[in-house]
C-alpha positions in Angstrom: -20.3 -15.7 -30.5 -17.1 -16.9 -28.8 -17.0 -16.5 -25.0 -14.3 -14.1 -23.8 -11.9 -15.5 -21.2 -10.2 -12.9 -19.2 -6.9 -13.9 -17.6 -5.2 -10.5 -16.8 -6.1 -10.5 -13.1 -2.7 -9.2 -12.0 -3.4 -6.0 -14.0 -6.9 -5.7 -12.8 -9.7 -8.0 -11.7 -13.3 -7.8 -12.7 -15.4 -5.8 -10.3 -17.5 -8.1 -8.1 -21.3 -7.8 -8.8 -22.0 -6.9 -5.2 -19.5 -4.1 -5.4 -21.2 -2.7 -8.4 -24.6 -2.9 -6.7 -23.3 -1.1 -3.6 -21.5 1.6 -5.6 -24.7 2.3 -7.6 -26.6 2.6 -4.3 -24.1 5.1 -2.9 -23.9 7.1 -6.1 -27.6 7.5 -6.0 -27.2 9.5 -2.8 -25.4 12.7 -2.0 -23.1 13.8 0.8 -19.5 14.9 1.4 -17.9 12.8 4.2 -16.5 16.1 5.7 -19.9 17.7 6.1 -21.7 17.7 9.4 -25.3 17.5 8.1 -27.1 14.1 7.9 -26.1 13.2 4.3 -22.5 14.1 5.2 -22.6 11.9 8.4 -24.0 9.1 6.3 -21.2 9.4 3.8 -18.7 9.5 6.7 -20.2 6.2 8.0 -19.7 4.6 4.6 -16.0 5.6 4.6 -15.4 4.5 8.1 -17.1 1.1 7.5 -14.8 0.6 4.6 -11.8 1.6 6.7 -12.7 -1.0 9.3 -13.1 -3.6 6.6 -9.7 -2.9 5.1 -8.2 -3.0 8.6 -9.7 -6.5 9.2 -8.4 -7.7 5.8 -4.8 -7.2 7.0 -5.2 -7.4 10.8 -4.5 -3.7 11.3 -6.1 -0.9 13.3 -8.7 1.2 11.4 -7.1 4.4 12.7 -4.0 3.5 10.8 -5.6 3.1 7.4 -4.9 6.0 4.9 -7.1 5.9 1.8 -5.5 7.0 -1.4 -6.4 7.3 -5.1 -4.4 4.2 -6.1 -1.9 1.7 -5.1 0.8 3.8 -6.8 -0.1 6.7 -4.6 0.0 4.5 -1.5 3.5 3.4 -2.6 4.7 6.9 -3.2 3.3 8.1 0.2 5.2 5.3 1.9 8.5 6.5 0.4 7.8 10.2 0.6 6.0 10.4 3.9 8.9 9.4 6.1 11.9 11.2 4.5 14.7 11.9 5.0 15.8 8.3 4.9 18.1 6.3 2.8 15.9 4.2 0.5 16.7 0.5 0.0 14.5 -1.4 -2.5 14.7 -4.7 -4.4 15.6 -4.8 -8.0 12.3 -6.4 -9.0 10.0 -3.8 -7.5 7.0 -2.3 -9.4 7.7 1.0 -11.1 5.6 2.6 -8.4 8.5 2.0 -6.0 11.6 2.0 -8.3 10.7 5.4 -10.0 10.1 7.4 -6.8 13.0 5.7 -5.0 15.5 6.8 -7.6 13.9 10.3 -7.9 13.9 10.9 -4.1 17.3 9.3 -3.4 19.9 9.4 -6.2 21.9 7.1 -4.0 19.1 4.6 -3.3 20.4 1.0 -2.8 19.0 -1.5 -5.3 19.3 -4.9 -3.7 19.7 -7.9 -6.1 17.6 -11.0 -6.1 18.7 -14.6 -6.6 18.1 -17.0 -9.5 14.6 -17.8 -8.2 13.6 -14.1 -8.0 13.8 -13.8 -4.2 15.6 -11.0 -2.4 19.2 -11.8 -1.4 19.0 -11.3 2.3 22.8 -11.1 2.6 22.8 -8.2 0.1 20.1 -6.5 2.1 22.1 -6.8 5.3 25.1 -5.3 3.5 23.1 -2.4 2.2 21.7 -1.7 5.6 25.2 -1.9 7.2 26.6 0.5 4.6 23.8 3.1 5.2 25.1 6.2 7.0 21.7 7.3 8.4 18.2 6.0 9.0 16.9 3.8 6.2 13.5 2.7 4.7 13.4 -0.7 3.0 10.6 -1.4 0.5 10.0 -5.0 -0.6 6.9 -6.3 -2.5 5.0 -9.3 -1.1 4.2 -11.0 -4.4 5.7 -10.1 -7.8 3.1 -8.9 -10.3 4.9 -10.6 -13.3 6.4 -13.8 -11.9 4.2 -14.5 -8.8 7.3 -15.0 -6.7 6.6 -14.5 -3.0 9.3 -12.5 -1.2 10.7 -13.3 2.3 9.2 -10.2 3.7 9.2 -11.2 7.4 12.8 -12.3 7.3 13.8 -9.0 5.5 11.8 -7.0 8.1 13.6 -8.7 11.0 17.0 -7.8 9.4 15.9 -4.2 8.7 14.6 -3.6 12.2 17.8 -4.8 13.6 19.3 -1.7 11.8 16.5 0.6 13.1 15.1 0.9 9.5 11.5 1.3 8.6 10.0 -1.4 6.3 7.4 -0.9 3.7 5.7 -3.8 1.8 3.8 -3.4 -1.5 1.2 -6.0 -0.7 -1.0 -5.2 -3.7 -0.6 -8.5 -5.6 -0.8 -10.6 -2.4 -4.0 -9.3 -0.8 -7.0 -11.5 -1.6 -4.8 -14.4 -2.8 -2.7 -15.2 0.2 -2.9 -14.4 3.9 -1.7 -10.8 4.5 -1.3 -10.0 8.1 0.7 -6.9 8.9 1.9 -8.2 12.2 3.0 -11.5 10.8 4.9 -9.8 8.0 6.5 -7.5 10.6 6.4 -4.5 8.3 5.7 -0.9 9.3 3.8 0.1 6.2 1.7 -1.9 3.7 0.2 -0.8 0.4 -3.1 -2.2 -1.0 -5.2 -1.6 -4.1 -8.9 -2.2 -4.6 -9.0 -3.1 -8.2 -6.8 -6.1 -7.8 -9.4 -7.9 -5.6 -12.7 -7.1 -7.2 -13.1 -3.5 -6.2 -13.2 -0.3 -8.4 -10.1 1.2 -10.0 -8.8 4.4 -8.5 -8.8 3.5 -4.8 -5.9 2.3 -2.7 -4.7 2.4 0.9 -1.5 2.7 2.9 -1.7 0.8 6.1 0.5 1.5 9.1 1.2 -1.0 11.8 1.5 1.7 14.4 0.2 5.2 14.5 2.9 7.3 12.8 3.3 10.9 11.8 3.2 11.0 8.0 4.5 13.9 5.9 1.3 14.5 3.8 1.9 14.9 0.1 -1.7 16.2 -0.6 -2.6 19.1 1.6 -5.4 21.6 1.8 -8.4 19.9 3.2 -7.2 17.9 6.2 -9.0 14.7 5.1 -7.7 11.3 6.2 -6.8 12.7 9.6 -4.5 15.2 8.0 -2.5 12.6 6.2 -4.0 12.9 2.7 -6.2 15.8 1.7 -8.8 15.6 -1.0 -12.6 14.9 -0.9 -12.9 11.3 0.1 -14.1 8.8 -2.5 -17.2 7.5 -0.7 
C-alpha cells in the first residue's frame, strides 16, 4: 500500500499525538469550567493553563486572551468588537476578514498590494489620511496561499500615528515564525489551534492591552464577559 503524504498544512495540520492523548484524558472526565464544585474547578484550571500557554506563545498577558470557536470567529470578533470604526484591510486578506469588513462597512477601504504581494504602505497611509473618523486596520501576518509575510510592524506604526487600532490575522504565522505581539506592535491578534497541531474548532483573539470588547456571543458571561458559551475544556 502506498504511503500517504499530506502537504496541506496551511489548511490544517495533523493533530500532534500528545494533544490527542491529553484530549482523551480530559474527555474521560466531567466538569463545566463555570461550575464551583471540584470537577468544575479542575476544568477551569485546564482552561486557564491553556490560556497561559497561548499567552506565552505570543508574549501576551493571559488576561487578554479570548478563546473562540475558530480563527474565523476571532477575526470577526476583532472587526465587530470595536465598532464603530472605518475598516481598512488589505486586498489579499482571508475571507474571514474581507467578508465581514465589507458587510460591516460598505465603505471599507481595500488597500492594494505590490507585485510581490506585500501591502503598499503609501496606499495605507493615504487610506488612513482619507478616513473621517477612527479606523481599524486589519493585516494578515503570513498569506495562506502565497506565504508572503506582510510588513505588519511598519503598517502598525503608520496606523497608530493616525490613532487607528491594528488587528493582525496571525493564524498562518504562529508556530512557523516568531510571533510576538509587542514586536508586531498590533493591538489585536488572531490565532487558530488546528494550524499548529491542535484540534479543529478552537481559536483565540489576543489583545495587547486590556480593552473593552463588544461581545458578539452573550448569555453566559464566559471569557470574562467577552465571549459567552460553555468553554471548550
